[in-house]
C-alpha positions in Angstrom: 74.8 101.7 106.3 74.9 101.8 102.6 75.8 98.6 100.9 79.3 98.7 99.5 80.3 97.4 96.1 78.2 99.8 94.2 79.2 99.1 90.6 77.8 96.4 88.4 80.7 96.6 86.1 83.8 94.4 86.5 86.7 96.7 86.2 90.1 96.1 87.9 90.8 99.3 89.8 94.2 100.4 90.9 95.4 103.1 93.2 96.6 105.9 91.0 98.4 109.1 91.6 100.1 109.8 94.9 100.3 112.6 97.3 101.4 115.7 95.5 102.9 118.4 97.6 102.1 121.7 96.0 102.9 125.2 97.1 100.0 127.5 97.6 100.7 129.5 94.4 100.1 126.5 92.2 98.3 124.2 94.6 94.8 125.6 94.4 94.5 126.3 90.7 93.2 123.0 89.3 89.7 122.8 87.8 87.2 120.7 89.9 84.7 118.3 88.5 86.4 117.9 85.2 85.9 114.4 83.6 89.1 112.5 82.7 89.1 112.0 79.0 89.0 108.4 77.8 91.8 109.1 75.3 94.0 111.0 77.6 97.7 110.1 77.1 98.7 110.6 80.7 100.3 107.6 82.4 97.4 107.6 84.9 94.7 107.2 82.2 96.7 104.8 80.2 97.2 102.5 83.2 93.4 102.5 84.0 92.5 101.9 80.4 94.9 99.0 80.2 93.7 97.3 83.3 90.1 97.8 82.2 90.7 96.3 78.8 92.3 93.2 80.2 88.9 92.0 81.6 87.0 92.1 78.3 86.5 89.1 76.1 88.5 89.1 72.9 85.4 89.4 70.7 84.1 92.6 72.4 83.6 95.5 70.0 86.2 98.2 70.2 83.7 101.0 70.8 82.4 99.5 74.0 83.3 101.7 77.0 82.8 101.4 80.8 82.2 104.4 83.0 83.6 104.5 86.6 84.9 107.0 89.0 88.2 108.6 90.1 88.1 110.7 93.3 90.1 113.9 93.1 90.9 114.5 96.8 92.4 117.8 97.8 93.5 118.1 101.4 93.9 121.7 102.4 95.5 123.0 105.6 94.6 126.5 106.7 96.6 128.2 109.5 94.7 129.3 112.6 96.2 132.5 113.9 93.3 134.0 115.7 91.1 134.0 112.7 89.3 131.1 110.9 89.4 131.7 107.2 87.3 128.5 106.8 84.3 130.6 107.8 84.6 132.4 104.5 84.8 129.1 102.6 81.6 127.7 104.2 79.8 130.8 103.0 80.1 129.2 99.5 79.1 125.7 100.6 75.6 124.3 100.9 75.5 122.9 104.4 71.9 122.0 104.1 72.5 119.2 101.7 72.0 117.1 104.9 68.8 117.0 106.9 68.6 119.8 109.6 68.9 117.4 112.5 72.1 115.9 111.2 73.6 119.3 110.5 73.0 120.3 114.2 74.5 117.0 115.4 77.6 117.4 113.4 78.0 121.0 114.4 77.8 120.1 118.1 80.7 117.7 117.5 82.8 120.3 115.6 82.1 118.9 112.2 80.8 120.4 108.9 79.9 118.6 105.7 78.4 120.0 102.6 78.4 120.3 98.8 79.5 123.2 96.6 78.8 123.9 93.0 81.7 124.1 90.6 80.8 127.8 90.0 81.9 128.5 93.7 85.4 127.3 93.1 86.9 130.6 91.9 85.8 132.3 95.2 87.0 129.4 97.3 90.4 129.4 95.5 90.8 133.1 96.2 90.3 132.5 99.9 92.8 129.7 100.0 95.4 131.8 98.2 94.9 134.7 100.5 95.2 132.4 103.5 98.5 130.9 102.3 97.1 127.4 102.6 99.1 124.2 102.0 97.5 121.7 99.6 98.1 118.0 99.1 96.2 116.4 96.2 95.8 112.8 95.0 93.6 110.8 92.7 92.1 107.7 94.2 90.2 104.8 92.7 88.6 102.8 95.6 88.9 99.0 95.6 85.8 97.2 94.4 83.3 96.6 97.2 85.1 98.8 99.7 84.6 102.5 100.7 87.1 105.2 100.0 89.4 105.5 103.0 91.5 108.6 103.7 94.1 108.4 106.4 94.4 111.4 108.7 96.8 111.8 111.6 98.2 108.9 113.8 97.6 108.9 117.5 101.1 109.4 118.9 100.1 109.4 122.5 96.9 108.8 124.5 94.1 111.0 123.2 90.7 111.6 124.7 88.0 112.1 122.1 84.6 113.4 123.2 81.3 113.6 121.3 77.6 114.5 121.8 75.6 111.4 121.0 72.2 110.0 121.9 70.0 112.2 124.1 72.6 115.0 124.0 75.0 113.2 126.3 78.7 114.0 126.1 80.6 110.7 125.9 84.4 110.4 125.9 86.8 107.6 124.9 90.6 107.5 125.5 92.5 106.0 122.6 96.2 105.0 123.1 97.1 104.0 119.5 95.8 103.9 116.0 95.1 106.1 113.0 92.2 108.5 112.5 90.4 107.7 109.3 87.8 109.4 107.1 85.7 106.9 105.1 83.4 107.6 102.2 81.0 104.9 101.1 79.4 105.6 97.8 76.9 104.6 95.1 77.4 105.9 91.6 74.3 106.1 89.3 75.3 106.5 85.7 71.8 105.8 84.6 70.7 108.9 86.6 73.0 111.2 84.8 76.0 110.4 87.0 74.4 111.3 90.4 76.4 110.1 93.4 75.2 109.1 96.9 77.8 109.2 99.6 78.0 108.3 103.3 80.8 109.9 105.3 82.1 108.2 108.5 84.8 108.8 111.1 86.8 106.1 112.9 90.0 105.2 114.7 91.6 102.0 113.5 94.5 100.1 115.2 96.4 97.4 113.4 96.7 94.4 115.7 99.7 93.0 113.7 97.9 89.7 113.0 96.2 88.3 110.0 92.7 86.9 109.8 90.6 85.2 107.1 87.8 87.1 105.3 85.1 85.7 103.1 84.3 88.2 100.3 82.8 87.7 96.8 82.9 84.0 97.0 86.6 83.8 97.9 88.5 83.5 101.2 91.6 85.7 101.6 93.9 86.8 104.4 93.6 90.4 105.6 95.1 92.4 108.5 93.0 92.4 111.7 92.1 95.7 113.1 90.6 97.1 116.3 88.1 99.8 115.2 86.2 102.5 117.0 83.6 103.9 114.6 81.7 107.1 115.5 78.5 105.6 114.1 76.2 108.4 115.2 78.2 110.9 113.2 77.6 109.3 109.8 76.5 111.8 107.2 74.6 110.8 104.0 74.0 113.1 101.1 73.9 113.2 97.3 76.0 115.1 94.7 75.2 116.0 91.1 77.8 116.0 88.4 78.5 119.7 88.9 79.1 119.6 92.6 82.0 118.6 94.9 82.1 117.4 98.5 83.5 119.6 101.3 84.4 118.2 104.8 86.0 120.2 107.6 85.9 121.2 111.3 83.2 123.6 112.5 85.0 126.9 113.1 82.5 127.8 115.8 83.5 125.0 118.1 86.7 125.6 119.9 86.6 122.6 122.3 89.7 120.7 121.3 88.4 117.4 122.6 85.4 117.2 120.3 85.6 114.7 117.4 85.9 117.3 114.6 88.7 119.1 116.3 90.5 115.9 117.2 90.3 114.7 113.6 90.8 117.9 111.6 92.7 120.4 113.8 96.4 119.9 114.5 99.2 121.6 116.3 102.6 122.0 114.6 105.8 123.8 115.4 104.6 126.7 113.3 101.2 126.9 114.9 97.7 125.5 114.7 96.1 124.3 111.4 92.7 123.1 110.4 92.2 120.6 107.5 89.5 120.8 104.9 88.8 118.2 102.2 87.5 119.0 98.8 86.5 115.7 97.1 85.4 115.6 93.5 84.2 112.4 91.8 85.4 112.3 88.2 83.8 109.9 85.7 86.3 108.2 83.4 85.8 105.8 80.5 88.0 102.8 79.8 88.2 101.6 76.2 87.5 97.9 75.7 90.0 95.5 74.2 90.4 95.5 70.5 88.9 92.4 68.8 91.5 89.9 67.7 91.3 87.2 65.1 91.5 83.6 66.3 
């Protein structure tokens, strides 16, 4: 596993934005991989700049800036009505950003992970519009030392989840309660031009409704206690450049509903079946340091 707590800068991060329900006409038109300006007057940027400024000594020069990341997370639901429009999307995604063995392992478990260049977005957007997809979008800053965690669907009744693991064996587990989660551990390298290493994981987590003590960063704090089932053999590690975004979805060639990818990323609704794709874009932002003050 990649060590968490990737940044050497001490910046108080806050969860920004919220789920934004967007109709398909306006929900797929945003530009991807666009840096958030340091001087943006949006409430989001102002809040981040304010929190960052609070940690600097009073004698710091006003032109000192700190670079960090906001994750632009777009959750797209595509209807499955006999056709899988996601196949067209994957034509524009580099699925070989992972090693070949990992690509095969994920595919057997109904999962796909890849990266796409920003130049591919107009073509992907056109597919999403034609498919009448639904989009939810949020901006997230992960807590220091912790991976980015995206909540998927809850387990409302017992579910059996199967996966192909070591030696090609099909192994199943029945889960009675919990929430399916997508986790993204990351390491940002501003000294390498803003390159980003990410590790993607899938797990089911159940809150035990009790608190426990955790030792982290030299302090002891109370945190909720969870029962976790991590699909460790399905972790995927890859790298992104500043002009790429991450794409995660179910493999449209695997119809077995019990496989991990379909259990996590395909859902039944009253209006039919839907598959979920994630488009995740890391966006560097700069927080202005505090203005020097006289003593």
